[in-house]
C-alpha angles and dihedrals in degrees: 000000000000092000091051094045094059095059091039092056091045090051092049092046088053093049088050090051091053090047090054090052091056094048118103117255091255092053093048097042109038118040116207117198117227088240095048115136115275116249115202099167135035123198110189115190124192122195093197109226092004121144136155097292094050090052091049093048089052091048095052096044096042104029111018128230092299092044139080142210114241088251090053092056093057104120096232131050144162146149136273129200116222108203115146124214089244123140092210105046145024090207120084132222126213096269097053091041096052091041089058088057094043103044104019094238131103111235142167128297112270092026117129105206098318124119123246089277091056094253117148117248124196110260131219091250092055094043091052091051092048088055091055100258127136114249137199148161130212122185143153087222127072105297087232093051119121103273100048092035091058092064096049109024144040123221137153088223128039087215093073091089095148092056090047088055089053092050092054085060100039103032125014096023103197113203096222125032115176132168141056136315108092089153090075095052097059132060119247111283096022109110117207132188093307116058121249118243094015115194093248090058118006090184092073115094139128111292109163124131099192099079127251103333095175089061088047092049088054091050088053092056102265122140109225122216135173110174135055091247091054092047091052090050097046114120132211122308138060110339131201116184123178111177101176142019093252127345116359093245130043103273097204098033135077097249126103107179112128112196087233117024123232097247090055093051091047092049091054092046093052090051089052100044099040093070090074109103089210095056130243148249119228127186116198126185138185105201098179095075086066101038093050091044087056089055090043086233101156097181094055090043089057091048091051089048089058093049090049095050089048086057094047086055091055090052092046093048088051090049092048088056093043109040094189090070125104119205122197124184125186145119132258093225144329118277124200103008090259124203128177121220138175108285100216111125091357124121122240103024132157133220124259100230113253097007136079088240127105139195136205131214117227123193127205097188143010090224137063125291133208096245123135118255126222118243123197129186141194132192136025114355090011089132086071086079099066123107130027120305142159114263090253085070088079090066091044090058099036101041096067090046094049096044098048 
């Protein structure tokens, strides 16, 4: 019997090895116990361009040295690396960074949830929808910009924003779509709720090539809103809200005043999505951290961080009232090469709340860097986000949750 047992054990081990090779990355990398807490809802929040220094600047300015941002008070945290699979760069852009989350694979800069060969890969938003969950996206960028697009579309080039909008309606069908970017939903020459070539930015005008997608959305059952009042009055059912031609703030200016703030949009999205008995997946993004970091505009980065943390508070409050909700907060990459220094004698400097001290924000680039980004989590299975991992790890944790 002993002679027979040894070959049998070897055979079983070999078969087990073959089985592991066939398992998905999520199955092979993240083990879920059978008695793991059930997660019904997932809120995934992206501070675009936000890394550790941006968070610390926000903490000092908004909460002081003894305080904490809401995201800092989450019970579990870790780090994510951000390297793309791009032959020309070790530094990711938002498209490759968000695609790593959405499909669990590193890809090239500019790619929207396609592999390095340009082949489409199912996204977290699509998988959640197939599993019967409600889905939605909220952003202060264009709703078809790289980060939200990666969760609900596939494209070999992030610039194809009109086709990304078409895919939202024809393929992934998010229940809630809120943000900017009306220009991409209308054909050239057709003016929507927001005037073409406004004085603040004459380069903004309708540029779509896929027909009148707003009319198509209405035909598909979406309510279309374009103002804060219309959003507040919107009833149940699929909801499309486009509150600006492009981003919901002037990308190249020194003004951050979205016509509807991120927290308000997120609150509305949560109210709409939470009626689904199967749960929901919601992607939320504050774009202004990235855009103003590109401009090395410290004052507006701090303002955007404040709006982002208000939104995190909305998500955390929802999760506290709905204990089957997981909230994850991170950034797709670091922007600006930011460092914080003592503000004494430095212009401009910013006060450390509750003290006589100050700090200054020093920049090393107007582009992205290869720094790791922090990730924080609250709710059931939040402990999965401890330790250091590649950014593809987000997909490895969330895919099994969203497809259960």
